[in-house]
py3Dmol code that shows the C-alpha trace and the ligand (Angstrom):
import py3Dmol

protein = """\
ATOM      1  CA  UNK A   1     -10.462   6.420   8.605  1.00  0.00           C
ATOM      2  CA  UNK A   2     -13.583   4.342   9.185  1.00  0.00           C
ATOM      3  CA  UNK A   3     -15.346   7.574  10.111  1.00  0.00           C
ATOM      4  CA  UNK A   4     -15.022   8.852   6.537  1.00  0.00           C
ATOM      5  CA  UNK A   5     -17.123   5.973   5.305  1.00  0.00           C
ATOM      6  CA  UNK A   6     -19.666   6.224   8.088  1.00  0.00           C
ATOM      7  CA  UNK A   7     -20.268   9.916   7.361  1.00  0.00           C
ATOM      8  CA  UNK A   8     -20.434   9.558   3.558  1.00  0.00           C
ATOM      9  CA  UNK A   9     -23.751  10.383   1.990  1.00  0.00           C
ATOM     10  CA  UNK A  10     -24.674   6.966   0.599  1.00  0.00           C
ATOM     11  CA  UNK A  11     -27.813   5.020   0.024  1.00  0.00           C
ATOM     12  CA  UNK A  12     -27.281   2.043   2.330  1.00  0.00           C
ATOM     13  CA  UNK A  13     -30.788   0.797   1.810  1.00  0.00           C
ATOM     14  CA  UNK A  14     -29.828  -1.735  -0.847  1.00  0.00           C
ATOM     15  CA  UNK A  15     -31.454  -4.656  -2.622  1.00  0.00           C
ATOM     16  CA  UNK A  16     -30.005  -8.137  -2.268  1.00  0.00           C
ATOM     17  CA  UNK A  17     -26.952  -8.572  -4.550  1.00  0.00           C
ATOM     18  CA  UNK A  18     -28.140  -9.359  -8.076  1.00  0.00           C
ATOM     19  CA  UNK A  19     -24.714  -9.715  -9.711  1.00  0.00           C
ATOM     20  CA  UNK A  20     -21.092 -10.268  -8.805  1.00  0.00           C
ATOM     21  CA  UNK A  21     -17.865  -8.568  -9.817  1.00  0.00           C
ATOM     22  CA  UNK A  22     -14.414 -10.014 -10.236  1.00  0.00           C
ATOM     23  CA  UNK A  23     -12.144  -7.033  -9.688  1.00  0.00           C
ATOM     24  CA  UNK A  24      -8.744  -7.519 -11.293  1.00  0.00           C
ATOM     25  CA  UNK A  25      -5.802  -5.884  -9.530  1.00  0.00           C
ATOM     26  CA  UNK A  26      -2.599  -4.676 -11.153  1.00  0.00           C
ATOM     27  CA  UNK A  27      -1.242  -1.873 -13.297  1.00  0.00           C
ATOM     28  CA  UNK A  28      -3.598  -0.201 -15.736  1.00  0.00           C
ATOM     29  CA  UNK A  29      -2.932   0.925 -19.304  1.00  0.00           C
ATOM     30  CA  UNK A  30      -4.713   4.259 -18.662  1.00  0.00           C
ATOM     31  CA  UNK A  31      -4.569   7.018 -16.055  1.00  0.00           C
ATOM     32  CA  UNK A  32      -8.149   8.163 -15.528  1.00  0.00           C
ATOM     33  CA  UNK A  33      -8.283  11.091 -13.136  1.00  0.00           C
ATOM     34  CA  UNK A  34     -11.308   9.640 -11.289  1.00  0.00           C
ATOM     35  CA  UNK A  35      -9.945   6.096 -10.839  1.00  0.00           C
ATOM     36  CA  UNK A  36     -10.973   4.546  -7.511  1.00  0.00           C
ATOM     37  CA  UNK A  37      -7.566   2.833  -7.572  1.00  0.00           C
ATOM     38  CA  UNK A  38      -5.986   6.210  -6.706  1.00  0.00           C
ATOM     39  CA  UNK A  39      -8.207   6.596  -3.677  1.00  0.00           C
ATOM     40  CA  UNK A  40      -7.451   3.074  -2.476  1.00  0.00           C
ATOM     41  CA  UNK A  41      -3.728   3.585  -3.039  1.00  0.00           C
ATOM     42  CA  UNK A  42      -3.810   6.660  -0.799  1.00  0.00           C
ATOM     43  CA  UNK A  43      -5.761   4.877   1.929  1.00  0.00           C
ATOM     44  CA  UNK A  44      -3.467   1.854   1.767  1.00  0.00           C
ATOM     45  CA  UNK A  45      -0.361   4.018   2.112  1.00  0.00           C
ATOM     46  CA  UNK A  46      -1.866   5.966   5.003  1.00  0.00           C
ATOM     47  CA  UNK A  47      -2.405   2.767   6.970  1.00  0.00           C
ATOM     48  CA  UNK A  48       0.976   1.257   5.970  1.00  0.00           C
ATOM     49  CA  UNK A  49      -0.469  -1.571   3.799  1.00  0.00           C
ATOM     50  CA  UNK A  50       0.440  -0.338   0.338  1.00  0.00           C
ATOM     51  CA  UNK A  51      -1.428  -2.077  -2.480  1.00  0.00           C
ATOM     52  CA  UNK A  52       0.906  -0.701  -5.190  1.00  0.00           C
ATOM     53  CA  UNK A  53       2.792  -3.960  -5.675  1.00  0.00           C
ATOM     54  CA  UNK A  54      -0.289  -6.200  -5.759  1.00  0.00           C
ATOM     55  CA  UNK A  55      -0.988  -7.681  -9.191  1.00  0.00           C
ATOM     56  CA  UNK A  56      -2.703 -10.834 -10.390  1.00  0.00           C
ATOM     57  CA  UNK A  57      -2.632  -9.779 -14.060  1.00  0.00           C
ATOM     58  CA  UNK A  58      -0.159 -12.527 -14.933  1.00  0.00           C
ATOM     59  CA  UNK A  59      -1.294 -15.120 -12.396  1.00  0.00           C
ATOM     60  CA  UNK A  60      -3.442 -18.113 -13.289  1.00  0.00           C
ATOM     61  CA  UNK A  61      -6.833 -17.909 -11.576  1.00  0.00           C
ATOM     62  CA  UNK A  62      -6.353 -21.391 -10.065  1.00  0.00           C
ATOM     63  CA  UNK A  63      -3.872 -19.657  -7.729  1.00  0.00           C
ATOM     64  CA  UNK A  64      -6.173 -16.811  -6.685  1.00  0.00           C
ATOM     65  CA  UNK A  65      -6.960 -16.943  -2.976  1.00  0.00           C
ATOM     66  CA  UNK A  66     -10.593 -17.533  -1.976  1.00  0.00           C
ATOM     67  CA  UNK A  67     -11.684 -17.644  -5.619  1.00  0.00           C
ATOM     68  CA  UNK A  68     -13.511 -20.977  -5.585  1.00  0.00           C
ATOM     69  CA  UNK A  69     -15.237 -20.293  -2.244  1.00  0.00           C
ATOM     70  CA  UNK A  70     -16.325 -16.911  -3.674  1.00  0.00           C
ATOM     71  CA  UNK A  71     -17.800 -18.583  -6.775  1.00  0.00           C
ATOM     72  CA  UNK A  72     -19.583 -21.184  -4.645  1.00  0.00           C
ATOM     73  CA  UNK A  73     -20.965 -18.462  -2.380  1.00  0.00           C
ATOM     74  CA  UNK A  74     -22.094 -16.493  -5.438  1.00  0.00           C
ATOM     75  CA  UNK A  75     -23.994 -19.546  -6.697  1.00  0.00           C
ATOM     76  CA  UNK A  76     -25.551 -20.144  -3.291  1.00  0.00           C
ATOM     77  CA  UNK A  77     -26.770 -16.553  -3.324  1.00  0.00           C
ATOM     78  CA  UNK A  78     -28.593 -17.361  -6.573  1.00  0.00           C
ATOM     79  CA  UNK A  79     -26.444 -14.952  -8.589  1.00  0.00           C
ATOM     80  CA  UNK A  80     -25.923 -15.816 -12.255  1.00  0.00           C
ATOM     81  CA  UNK A  81     -24.395 -12.608 -13.647  1.00  0.00           C
ATOM     82  CA  UNK A  82     -20.662 -12.144 -13.228  1.00  0.00           C
ATOM     83  CA  UNK A  83     -18.729  -9.146 -14.499  1.00  0.00           C
ATOM     84  CA  UNK A  84     -15.004  -9.068 -15.123  1.00  0.00           C
ATOM     85  CA  UNK A  85     -13.928  -5.609 -14.129  1.00  0.00           C
ATOM     86  CA  UNK A  86     -10.951  -3.835 -12.625  1.00  0.00           C
ATOM     87  CA  UNK A  87     -10.248  -2.202  -9.312  1.00  0.00           C
ATOM     88  CA  UNK A  88      -7.111  -0.457 -10.567  1.00  0.00           C
ATOM     89  CA  UNK A  89      -6.550  -2.117 -13.926  1.00  0.00           C
ATOM     90  CA  UNK A  90      -8.402  -3.254 -17.024  1.00  0.00           C
ATOM     91  CA  UNK A  91      -9.642  -6.871 -17.039  1.00  0.00           C
ATOM     92  CA  UNK A  92      -8.945  -7.297 -20.784  1.00  0.00           C
ATOM     93  CA  UNK A  93      -5.210  -7.226 -19.931  1.00  0.00           C
ATOM     94  CA  UNK A  94      -5.539 -10.418 -17.861  1.00  0.00           C
ATOM     95  CA  UNK A  95      -3.148 -13.032 -19.233  1.00  0.00           C
ATOM     96  CA  UNK A  96      -5.534 -15.985 -18.915  1.00  0.00           C
ATOM     97  CA  UNK A  97      -8.700 -14.162 -19.973  1.00  0.00           C
ATOM     98  CA  UNK A  98      -9.958 -16.711 -22.584  1.00  0.00           C
ATOM     99  CA  UNK A  99      -9.465 -19.580 -20.129  1.00  0.00           C
ATOM    100  CA  UNK A 100     -11.130 -17.654 -17.298  1.00  0.00           C
ATOM    101  CA  UNK A 101     -14.180 -16.851 -19.443  1.00  0.00           C
ATOM    102  CA  UNK A 102     -14.576 -20.526 -20.413  1.00  0.00           C
ATOM    103  CA  UNK A 103     -14.111 -21.656 -16.818  1.00  0.00           C
ATOM    104  CA  UNK A 104     -16.812 -19.304 -15.530  1.00  0.00           C
ATOM    105  CA  UNK A 105     -19.232 -20.116 -18.349  1.00  0.00           C
ATOM    106  CA  UNK A 106     -18.759 -23.831 -17.660  1.00  0.00           C
ATOM    107  CA  UNK A 107     -19.736 -23.138 -14.079  1.00  0.00           C
ATOM    108  CA  UNK A 108     -23.046 -21.807 -15.383  1.00  0.00           C
ATOM    109  CA  UNK A 109     -22.434 -18.065 -15.084  1.00  0.00           C
ATOM    110  CA  UNK A 110     -23.354 -15.378 -17.589  1.00  0.00           C
ATOM    111  CA  UNK A 111     -20.056 -13.562 -17.961  1.00  0.00           C
ATOM    112  CA  UNK A 112     -19.718  -9.935 -19.042  1.00  0.00           C
ATOM    113  CA  UNK A 113     -16.805  -7.525 -19.107  1.00  0.00           C
ATOM    114  CA  UNK A 114     -16.256  -3.845 -18.378  1.00  0.00           C
ATOM    115  CA  UNK A 115     -13.250  -2.624 -20.264  1.00  0.00           C
ATOM    116  CA  UNK A 116     -11.667   0.582 -21.535  1.00  0.00           C
ATOM    117  CA  UNK A 117     -11.134  -1.034 -24.971  1.00  0.00           C
ATOM    118  CA  UNK A 118      -7.472   0.004 -25.231  1.00  0.00           C
ATOM    119  CA  UNK A 119      -5.880  -3.443 -25.064  1.00  0.00           C
ATOM    120  CA  UNK A 120      -6.074  -4.773 -28.604  1.00  0.00           C
ATOM    121  CA  UNK A 121      -3.835  -7.815 -29.101  1.00  0.00           C
ATOM    122  CA  UNK A 122      -4.573 -10.092 -32.043  1.00  0.00           C
ATOM    123  CA  UNK A 123      -7.583 -12.274 -31.343  1.00  0.00           C
ATOM    124  CA  UNK A 124      -9.150 -10.028 -28.683  1.00  0.00           C
ATOM    125  CA  UNK A 125     -12.381  -9.621 -30.693  1.00  0.00           C
ATOM    126  CA  UNK A 126     -12.819 -13.395 -30.699  1.00  0.00           C
ATOM    127  CA  UNK A 127     -12.139 -13.587 -26.954  1.00  0.00           C
ATOM    128  CA  UNK A 128     -14.675 -10.857 -26.208  1.00  0.00           C
ATOM    129  CA  UNK A 129     -17.189 -12.470 -28.572  1.00  0.00           C
ATOM    130  CA  UNK A 130     -17.021 -15.603 -26.391  1.00  0.00           C
ATOM    131  CA  UNK A 131     -18.633 -13.676 -23.502  1.00  0.00           C
ATOM    132  CA  UNK A 132     -22.272 -14.514 -22.906  1.00  0.00           C
ATOM    133  CA  UNK A 133     -23.059 -11.595 -20.583  1.00  0.00           C
ATOM    134  CA  UNK A 134     -22.352  -8.529 -22.728  1.00  0.00           C
ATOM    135  CA  UNK A 135     -19.573  -6.006 -23.177  1.00  0.00           C
ATOM    136  CA  UNK A 136     -19.442  -2.588 -21.601  1.00  0.00           C
ATOM    137  CA  UNK A 137     -16.917  -0.057 -22.863  1.00  0.00           C
ATOM    138  CA  UNK A 138     -15.882   3.047 -20.964  1.00  0.00           C
ATOM    139  CA  UNK A 139     -15.895   5.848 -23.516  1.00  0.00           C
ATOM    140  CA  UNK A 140     -15.728   9.361 -22.149  1.00  0.00           C
ATOM    141  CA  UNK A 141     -15.278  11.399 -25.313  1.00  0.00           C
ATOM    142  CA  UNK A 142     -14.490  11.048 -29.002  1.00  0.00           C
ATOM    143  CA  UNK A 143     -12.462  14.241 -28.821  1.00  0.00           C
ATOM    144  CA  UNK A 144      -8.802  13.369 -28.329  1.00  0.00           C
ATOM    145  CA  UNK A 145      -7.935  16.523 -26.343  1.00  0.00           C
ATOM    146  CA  UNK A 146     -10.840  16.068 -23.931  1.00  0.00           C
ATOM    147  CA  UNK A 147      -9.945  12.411 -23.666  1.00  0.00           C
ATOM    148  CA  UNK A 148      -6.417  13.328 -22.695  1.00  0.00           C
ATOM    149  CA  UNK A 149      -7.712  15.374 -19.775  1.00  0.00           C
ATOM    150  CA  UNK A 150      -9.935  12.528 -18.588  1.00  0.00           C
ATOM    151  CA  UNK A 151      -7.877   9.380 -19.143  1.00  0.00           C
ATOM    152  CA  UNK A 152      -4.340  10.650 -19.677  1.00  0.00           C
ATOM    153  CA  UNK A 153      -3.904   9.925 -23.391  1.00  0.00           C
ATOM    154  CA  UNK A 154      -5.100  11.451 -26.633  1.00  0.00           C
ATOM    155  CA  UNK A 155      -4.750   8.121 -28.440  1.00  0.00           C
ATOM    156  CA  UNK A 156      -8.019   6.389 -29.084  1.00  0.00           C
ATOM    157  CA  UNK A 157      -8.945   2.865 -30.099  1.00  0.00           C
ATOM    158  CA  UNK A 158     -10.663   2.561 -33.456  1.00  0.00           C
ATOM    159  CA  UNK A 159     -14.199   2.498 -32.105  1.00  0.00           C
ATOM    160  CA  UNK A 160     -15.609   2.382 -35.641  1.00  0.00           C
ATOM    161  CA  UNK A 161     -14.226  -1.156 -35.879  1.00  0.00           C
ATOM    162  CA  UNK A 162     -14.455  -2.232 -32.236  1.00  0.00           C
ATOM    163  CA  UNK A 163     -18.097  -1.374 -31.478  1.00  0.00           C
ATOM    164  CA  UNK A 164     -19.655  -3.065 -34.525  1.00  0.00           C
ATOM    165  CA  UNK A 165     -17.577  -6.195 -33.772  1.00  0.00           C
ATOM    166  CA  UNK A 166     -18.805  -6.390 -30.176  1.00  0.00           C
ATOM    167  CA  UNK A 167     -22.067  -8.283 -30.437  1.00  0.00           C
ATOM    168  CA  UNK A 168     -25.675  -7.202 -30.233  1.00  0.00           C
ATOM    169  CA  UNK A 169     -25.770  -5.659 -26.789  1.00  0.00           C
ATOM    170  CA  UNK A 170     -23.104  -3.104 -26.040  1.00  0.00           C
ATOM    171  CA  UNK A 171     -23.320  -0.869 -23.013  1.00  0.00           C
ATOM    172  CA  UNK A 172     -21.291   2.326 -22.772  1.00  0.00           C
ATOM    173  CA  UNK A 173     -20.313   3.864 -19.467  1.00  0.00           C
ATOM    174  CA  UNK A 174     -19.200   7.461 -19.574  1.00  0.00           C
ATOM    175  CA  UNK A 175     -18.025   9.798 -16.841  1.00  0.00           C
ATOM    176  CA  UNK A 176     -19.725  13.060 -17.516  1.00  0.00           C
ATOM    177  CA  UNK A 177     -17.278  15.490 -19.021  1.00  0.00           C
ATOM    178  CA  UNK A 178     -18.446  19.032 -18.755  1.00  0.00           C
ATOM    179  CA  UNK A 179     -17.822  20.033 -22.359  1.00  0.00           C
ATOM    180  CA  UNK A 180     -18.766  17.204 -24.595  1.00  0.00           C
ATOM    181  CA  UNK A 181     -21.313  14.740 -23.283  1.00  0.00           C
ATOM    182  CA  UNK A 182     -24.038  15.350 -25.865  1.00  0.00           C
ATOM    183  CA  UNK A 183     -21.501  15.061 -28.712  1.00  0.00           C
ATOM    184  CA  UNK A 184     -20.367  11.748 -27.240  1.00  0.00           C
ATOM    185  CA  UNK A 185     -23.940  10.452 -27.143  1.00  0.00           C
ATOM    186  CA  UNK A 186     -24.565  11.714 -30.690  1.00  0.00           C
ATOM    187  CA  UNK A 187     -21.516   9.812 -31.947  1.00  0.00           C
ATOM    188  CA  UNK A 188     -22.605   6.660 -30.086  1.00  0.00           C
ATOM    189  CA  UNK A 189     -26.076   6.911 -31.593  1.00  0.00           C
ATOM    190  CA  UNK A 190     -24.554   5.871 -34.959  1.00  0.00           C
ATOM    191  CA  UNK A 191     -24.044   2.330 -33.656  1.00  0.00           C
ATOM    192  CA  UNK A 192     -27.189   0.158 -33.731  1.00  0.00           C
ATOM    193  CA  UNK A 193     -25.748  -2.364 -31.258  1.00  0.00           C
ATOM    194  CA  UNK A 194     -25.194   0.241 -28.519  1.00  0.00           C
ATOM    195  CA  UNK A 195     -28.397  -0.272 -26.607  1.00  0.00           C
ATOM    196  CA  UNK A 196     -27.658   1.495 -23.355  1.00  0.00           C
ATOM    197  CA  UNK A 197     -25.514   4.445 -22.290  1.00  0.00           C
ATOM    198  CA  UNK A 198     -24.830   5.108 -18.648  1.00  0.00           C
ATOM    199  CA  UNK A 199     -23.729   8.548 -17.519  1.00  0.00           C
ATOM    200  CA  UNK A 200     -21.901   7.781 -14.307  1.00  0.00           C
ATOM    201  CA  UNK A 201     -21.188  10.157 -11.473  1.00  0.00           C
ATOM    202  CA  UNK A 202     -17.688  10.056 -10.102  1.00  0.00           C
ATOM    203  CA  UNK A 203     -17.615   7.847  -7.063  1.00  0.00           C
ATOM    204  CA  UNK A 204     -15.450   9.168  -4.256  1.00  0.00           C
ATOM    205  CA  UNK A 205     -15.273   8.420  -0.592  1.00  0.00           C
ATOM    206  CA  UNK A 206     -12.210  10.301   0.563  1.00  0.00           C
ATOM    207  CA  UNK A 207     -11.464  12.777  -2.250  1.00  0.00           C
ATOM    208  CA  UNK A 208     -14.815  14.505  -2.411  1.00  0.00           C
ATOM    209  CA  UNK A 209     -13.390  18.066  -2.549  1.00  0.00           C
ATOM    210  CA  UNK A 210     -11.331  17.500  -5.692  1.00  0.00           C
ATOM    211  CA  UNK A 211     -14.408  16.225  -7.523  1.00  0.00           C
ATOM    212  CA  UNK A 212     -16.745  19.007  -6.362  1.00  0.00           C
ATOM    213  CA  UNK A 213     -16.934  20.640  -9.826  1.00  0.00           C
ATOM    214  CA  UNK A 214     -17.655  17.278 -11.443  1.00  0.00           C
ATOM    215  CA  UNK A 215     -20.399  16.498  -8.928  1.00  0.00           C
ATOM    216  CA  UNK A 216     -21.993  19.878  -9.654  1.00  0.00           C
ATOM    217  CA  UNK A 217     -21.662  19.325 -13.410  1.00  0.00           C
ATOM    218  CA  UNK A 218     -23.377  15.932 -13.093  1.00  0.00           C
ATOM    219  CA  UNK A 219     -26.347  17.460 -11.269  1.00  0.00           C
ATOM    220  CA  UNK A 220     -26.527  20.438 -13.647  1.00  0.00           C
ATOM    221  CA  UNK A 221     -26.539  18.057 -16.620  1.00  0.00           C
ATOM    222  CA  UNK A 222     -29.344  16.032 -15.069  1.00  0.00           C
ATOM    223  CA  UNK A 223     -31.466  19.194 -14.844  1.00  0.00           C
ATOM    224  CA  UNK A 224     -30.596  20.316 -18.375  1.00  0.00           C
ATOM    225  CA  UNK A 225     -31.382  16.923 -19.894  1.00  0.00           C
ATOM    226  CA  UNK A 226     -34.681  16.646 -18.029  1.00  0.00           C
ATOM    227  CA  UNK A 227     -35.779  19.869 -19.756  1.00  0.00           C
ATOM    228  CA  UNK A 228     -34.616  18.939 -23.267  1.00  0.00           C
ATOM    229  CA  UNK A 229     -35.268  15.191 -23.553  1.00  0.00           C
ATOM    230  CA  UNK A 230     -38.094  12.869 -22.622  1.00  0.00           C
ATOM    231  CA  UNK A 231     -37.769  10.448 -19.740  1.00  0.00           C
ATOM    232  CA  UNK A 232     -38.720   6.929 -20.872  1.00  0.00           C
ATOM    233  CA  UNK A 233     -38.331   4.984 -17.641  1.00  0.00           C
ATOM    234  CA  UNK A 234     -36.753   4.893 -14.205  1.00  0.00           C
ATOM    235  CA  UNK A 235     -34.054   2.371 -13.446  1.00  0.00           C
ATOM    236  CA  UNK A 236     -33.019   1.647  -9.862  1.00  0.00           C
ATOM    237  CA  UNK A 237     -34.206   5.045  -8.741  1.00  0.00           C
ATOM    238  CA  UNK A 238     -32.602   6.981 -11.594  1.00  0.00           C
ATOM    239  CA  UNK A 239     -34.188   8.493 -14.711  1.00  0.00           C
ATOM    240  CA  UNK A 240     -33.564   7.026 -18.169  1.00  0.00           C
ATOM    241  CA  UNK A 241     -33.938   9.376 -21.163  1.00  0.00           C
ATOM    242  CA  UNK A 242     -34.247   8.914 -24.874  1.00  0.00           C
ATOM    243  CA  UNK A 243     -31.377  10.926 -26.322  1.00  0.00           C
ATOM    244  CA  UNK A 244     -30.725  10.732 -30.065  1.00  0.00           C
ATOM    245  CA  UNK A 245     -32.572   7.387 -30.115  1.00  0.00           C
ATOM    246  CA  UNK A 246     -30.531   5.782 -27.296  1.00  0.00           C
ATOM    247  CA  UNK A 247     -31.499   4.876 -23.755  1.00  0.00           C
ATOM    248  CA  UNK A 248     -29.344   7.061 -21.523  1.00  0.00           C
ATOM    249  CA  UNK A 249     -29.410   6.748 -17.762  1.00  0.00           C
ATOM    250  CA  UNK A 250     -27.881   8.746 -14.968  1.00  0.00           C
ATOM    251  CA  UNK A 251     -26.041   6.578 -12.506  1.00  0.00           C
ATOM    252  CA  UNK A 252     -24.752   7.661  -9.147  1.00  0.00           C
ATOM    253  CA  UNK A 253     -23.107   4.574  -7.625  1.00  0.00           C
ATOM    254  CA  UNK A 254     -23.472   6.005  -4.129  1.00  0.00           C
ATOM    255  CA  UNK A 255     -27.215   6.507  -4.454  1.00  0.00           C
ATOM    256  CA  UNK A 256     -28.650   3.750  -6.674  1.00  0.00           C
ATOM    257  CA  UNK A 257     -30.360   0.807  -4.986  1.00  0.00           C
ATOM    258  CA  UNK A 258     -28.536  -2.119  -6.658  1.00  0.00           C
ATOM    259  CA  UNK A 259     -26.079  -4.291  -4.828  1.00  0.00           C
ATOM    260  CA  UNK A 260     -23.308  -6.703  -5.766  1.00  0.00           C
ATOM    261  CA  UNK A 261     -21.096  -9.422  -4.344  1.00  0.00           C
ATOM    262  CA  UNK A 262     -17.449  -8.546  -4.957  1.00  0.00           C
ATOM    263  CA  UNK A 263     -14.238 -10.466  -5.344  1.00  0.00           C
ATOM    264  CA  UNK A 264     -10.826  -8.808  -5.584  1.00  0.00           C
ATOM    265  CA  UNK A 265      -8.086 -10.914  -7.103  1.00  0.00           C
ATOM    266  CA  UNK A 266      -5.830 -10.582  -4.042  1.00  0.00           C
ATOM    267  CA  UNK A 267      -8.424 -12.771  -2.278  1.00  0.00           C
ATOM    268  CA  UNK A 268     -10.518 -10.036  -0.641  1.00  0.00           C
ATOM    269  CA  UNK A 269     -14.296 -10.556  -0.679  1.00  0.00           C
ATOM    270  CA  UNK A 270     -16.783  -7.811   0.098  1.00  0.00           C
ATOM    271  CA  UNK A 271     -20.542  -7.581   0.120  1.00  0.00           C
ATOM    272  CA  UNK A 272     -20.495  -3.830  -0.234  1.00  0.00           C
ATOM    273  CA  UNK A 273     -21.402  -2.194  -3.534  1.00  0.00           C
ATOM    274  CA  UNK A 274     -19.111   0.683  -2.495  1.00  0.00           C
ATOM    275  CA  UNK A 275     -15.781  -0.536  -3.795  1.00  0.00           C
ATOM    276  CA  UNK A 276     -13.454   1.758  -1.849  1.00  0.00           C
ATOM    277  CA  UNK A 277     -15.292   1.250   1.396  1.00  0.00           C
ATOM    278  CA  UNK A 278     -15.787  -2.498   0.923  1.00  0.00           C
ATOM    279  CA  UNK A 279     -12.175  -3.257   0.031  1.00  0.00           C
ATOM    280  CA  UNK A 280     -10.829  -0.931   2.725  1.00  0.00           C
ATOM    281  CA  UNK A 281     -12.934  -2.473   5.482  1.00  0.00           C
ATOM    282  CA  UNK A 282     -12.115  -6.048   4.490  1.00  0.00           C
ATOM    283  CA  UNK A 283      -8.447  -5.621   3.715  1.00  0.00           C
ATOM    284  CA  UNK A 284      -6.861  -2.337   4.764  1.00  0.00           C
ATOM    285  CA  UNK A 285      -8.498  -1.310   8.021  1.00  0.00           C
ATOM    286  CA  UNK A 286      -8.533  -4.607   9.890  1.00  0.00           C
TER     287      UNK A 286
END
"""
ligand_1 = """\
8
LIG
S -9.355 2.304 -17.024
Fe -10.357 1.895 -15.061
S -8.763 1.000 -13.764
Fe -7.731 1.981 -15.532
S -7.189 4.020 -14.779
Fe -9.182 4.156 -15.825
S -10.693 3.912 -14.162
Fe -8.723 3.179 -13.378
"""
view = py3Dmol.view(width=600, height=400)
view.addModel(protein, "pdb")
view.setStyle({"model": 0}, {"cartoon": {"style": "trace"}})
view.addModel(ligand_1, "xyz")
view.setStyle({"model": 1}, {"stick": {}})
view.zoomTo()
view.show()
């Protein structure tokens, strides 16, 4: 199993970690076909250490293993930016989210979130507005049928209300869908507070073959865009274009140069930006 990671085509020449992730574990409210949680589930079952039952979604963070040492380490590394994200779930679902945000801010961190936007209980806008490190939504299409193919549901949150209520700096992450990416960017261009759109390649360590068409589509799109739109800058080795007035970057997690310090809510800590590899090496393959 370790061999898979060793042979993967990855940029291992990384910068020092400039941010940290808190990866929530549990059940998600979506079923995205590219979810790294699927890959980790398969690896965990292969080695007889299934992660399916692991969930800290309803557990107070004071009970999370290794959490305080991780935060202390993060501080010692000089890292200020912390992102609440999910390994196989959405961090907005976390039961003690408002308390966790306050706790981390009081420790001096800039706290941001990466969420799919589907969990909309009363008061969530206020909770998200309390973040001081920005909100990133994963939006893959505004077309319900395309969305269904990508994330498993044709239902969509009311982005016309959610995005304007999300502060001044909203980032959108989108997995390139072959049919609709320029329409998605065009729709996003209507929102003045969306200041950055990231077109992300699908990140796979062990399921490369099933994503071959998507990997090709990502590279084809890069070529097409470079002909039609002007490049305005380069970020971490990848081109950023001006498309319909928005900064749009291509992002291949396996190839960019950034690095992060990572905590998983079951207590696993990894210094690898590659989530599947990092979690597997620290938790599943020992
Ligand atoms: S929203 Fe995130 S965690 Fe949930 S299924 Fe999609 S990729 Fe996986």
